[in-house]
N, C-alpha and C positions, 0 to 999 in steps of 0.2 A: 738322359737325353731330353731334348726339347721337342715339343709337338705343336704344330699349328693347325690341327684339324678343326679346332673351334673357330678359327678365323675363316677357313674355307666354308664352313657351315653358315657362319654369320653373313658372309658375302652372298650366299644363295638366298638366305632369308631376306636380305635387303635388296635382292635383285641387282647386284652389282658384280661386274667381272673384275679380274685382276688388273687389267689395263686401266679401268676407271679408278680403281683404288690407287694405283701407282700415280696417276695424274692428279687426283684430288688431294692425296696426302704428300705429294712431292717427294716420293722415295724413288730410288733407282730400280731399274730392271734387275740389277744384280741382287738387291735386297729381296725382291720377290723370288728370284731363282733360288737363293739360299733358303728362304722359308719353304719353298716347294720341296727342298731336300731335307727339311727339318734340321737346319743348321742354325747356329747362333747368329743373331744380328744385333746391331747396336740398340741401346736403350732409347736413343734419339729417334731411330726409325720406328720402334714400337710406340713411342709417344705420339709421333705423327699419325700413325695408323689409328690409335685409340682416339685421338682428337678428331680425326676425320669421321670415324664411325660412332663417335659419342658413346664410348664404352670404356670399361675398365680392362686392364691388362689380362686379368684372369678370364675374360670373355673371348680372348683371341689366342691364348697359348696356355700350355701346361708343361710341367716337368714330369717326366716318367722315369722311374728307376730302371736301370739296366737289369735285364733278367739274369745275366751271367754273373753279377756280383752278389 
């Protein structure tokens, strides 16, 4: 599974809310909603977020193994 907890923490550290991120990175509300549910989003969206926050992809997301497998 994918997890975006690192992104939410980074936004807190940068004193930025989700709406500001959406507007500055030119991503849709649907992308943010999917990320809020830890669903997959496009690499293009992840690039826009990383570019906006001046960070690497590993600073905003991680993959976690499913406990059931």
